[in-house]
C-alpha positions in Angstrom: -19.3 -5.2 21.9 -16.1 -3.2 22.5 -15.1 -5.8 25.2 -15.6 -8.6 22.7 -13.4 -6.9 20.1 -10.7 -6.2 22.7 -10.8 -9.9 23.6 -10.5 -10.9 20.0 -7.5 -8.6 19.6 -5.8 -10.3 22.6 -6.4 -13.7 21.2 -5.1 -12.6 17.8 -2.0 -11.2 19.4 -1.4 -14.3 21.4 -1.8 -16.6 18.4 0.6 -14.4 16.4 3.2 -14.6 19.1 2.9 -18.4 19.2 3.2 -18.7 15.4 6.4 -16.7 15.2 8.0 -17.7 18.5 10.8 -19.8 16.9 11.4 -17.4 14.0 14.1 -14.7 13.9 12.7 -11.2 14.2 13.1 -10.4 10.5 11.1 -13.5 9.4 8.6 -12.9 12.1 8.0 -9.3 11.1 7.4 -10.4 7.4 5.0 -13.1 8.5 3.0 -10.8 10.8 2.9 -8.0 8.1 1.5 -10.5 5.6 -1.1 -11.5 8.2 -2.2 -7.8 8.3 -0.6 -6.5 11.5 0.6 -2.9 11.4 4.2 -2.0 11.9 3.3 -0.6 15.4 1.6 -3.9 16.4 4.5 -6.0 15.1 7.0 -3.8 17.0 5.0 -4.4 20.2 4.7 -8.1 19.6 8.4 -8.5 18.9 9.7 -6.0 21.4 11.5 -3.8 18.9 11.0 -0.4 17.3 8.8 0.4 14.3 11.9 1.5 12.4 13.4 -2.0 12.9 10.1 -3.6 11.7 10.2 -1.4 8.6 13.8 -2.5 7.9 12.9 -6.2 8.5 10.0 -6.0 6.1 12.1 -4.1 3.5 14.8 -6.7 3.7 12.3 -9.5 3.3 10.8 -7.9 0.2 14.2 -7.5 -1.4 15.0 -11.1 -0.6 11.7 -12.3 -2.1 12.4 -10.3 -5.3 15.9 -11.7 -5.8 15.9 -14.5 -8.3 16.6 -18.0 -6.8 20.0 -19.1 -8.2 19.2 -22.7 -7.2 16.2 -22.8 -9.5 17.3 -24.8 -12.6 13.8 -24.9 -14.2 14.8 -22.2 -16.8 18.0 -24.0 -18.0 16.1 -26.0 -20.8 
C-alpha cells in the first residue's frame, strides 16, 4: 500500500511539472497551490525556496484581488 501511494505521488508530481512547464514561476506556484500542493512541494517542483513560493502566492492573491480596469460591465 505504501509503495502504491509513493507511486501515485510521483505521478502527481510529474503531471504537475508538465502542466506548469511553460509558465513563469509565479503563475506556476499559484496553479500548484490551487491544486493542493504544499509550499514545500511547490518549491521542490519549481527548484526554488519555500520563501519564494510564499511570495509568488502572495503576489498572485494581490493581483487576483485587484479590480480589472478593462472590465467595462459596470459602466451602465
